[in-house]
C-alpha positions as CSV (number, residue, x, y, z in Angstrom):
1,X,0.1,0.2,0.2
2,X,1.1,3.6,-0.7
3,X,1.4,6.6,1.3
4,X,0.7,10.4,1.4
5,X,3.9,12.4,0.8
6,X,4.3,15.7,2.1
7,X,5.8,18.4,-0.1
8,X,5.9,21.2,2.0
9,X,9.8,21.7,1.5
10,X,8.9,22.0,-2.1
11,X,6.3,24.4,-1.9
12,X,8.5,26.6,0.7
13,X,11.4,26.5,-1.6
14,X,9.1,27.4,-4.6
15,X,7.7,30.3,-2.6
16,X,11.0,31.4,-1.2
17,X,9.4,31.3,2.2
18,X,11.4,30.3,5.4
19,X,9.8,27.6,7.5
20,X,10.1,30.6,10.6
21,X,8.0,32.9,8.7
22,X,5.3,30.1,8.0
23,X,5.3,28.6,11.4
24,X,4.7,32.1,12.8
25,X,1.9,32.6,10.4
26,X,0.1,29.4,11.2
27,X,0.7,29.6,14.8
28,X,2.8,26.4,15.4
29,X,6.4,26.0,16.4
30,X,9.3,25.3,13.8
31,X,9.7,22.0,15.4
32,X,6.3,21.0,14.7
33,X,6.4,22.6,11.0
34,X,9.8,20.2,10.9
35,X,8.0,17.4,11.8
36,X,5.3,17.9,9.4
37,X,7.6,18.6,6.6
38,X,9.4,15.6,7.2
39,X,6.2,13.6,7.2
40,X,6.8,12.3,10.9
41,X,3.3,13.2,11.8
42,X,-0.2,11.0,12.0
43,X,-2.1,14.0,10.7
44,X,-2.9,17.7,10.1
45,X,-5.6,19.6,11.3
46,X,-7.5,21.4,8.3
47,X,-7.5,24.9,9.7
48,X,-3.7,24.5,10.0
49,X,-3.5,23.1,6.4
50,X,-5.8,26.1,5.5
51,X,-3.4,28.6,6.9
52,X,-0.4,27.0,5.6
53,X,-2.2,27.2,2.0
54,X,-3.3,30.6,2.3
55,X,0.2,31.6,3.2
56,X,2.0,30.1,0.6
57,X,-1.0,31.0,-1.9
58,X,-1.5,27.2,-3.0
59,X,-3.9,24.2,-2.9
60,X,-3.7,21.2,-0.3
61,X,-3.1,19.1,-3.5
62,X,0.1,21.0,-3.7
63,X,1.3,19.9,-0.1
64,X,0.0,16.3,-0.5
65,X,0.2,13.5,-2.7
66,X,-0.4,10.1,-2.9
67,X,2.6,7.9,-4.0
68,X,1.9,4.1,-4.4
69,X,5.4,3.3,-4.2
70,X,6.1,4.6,-0.9
71,X,5.6,2.4,2.2
72,X,3.2,3.8,4.6
73,X,3.9,3.7,8.2
74,X,1.0,1.8,10.0
75,X,2.5,1.9,13.2
């Protein structure tokens, strides 16, 4: 089974936005944003996702991609 891949790092680079700026706008710590960027989270709140999309001027589908070749963490 595949997995959802978080492409937040790609979008940050495309928009030339620093993690610190985004974390401040969204209202989360840089540490939590780093966990999200690395994909080491079990979920993300819709309001957090909405704030990220607002700041980066993107759609959720720009940040989250299903990859059938990546093993999911069913932990």
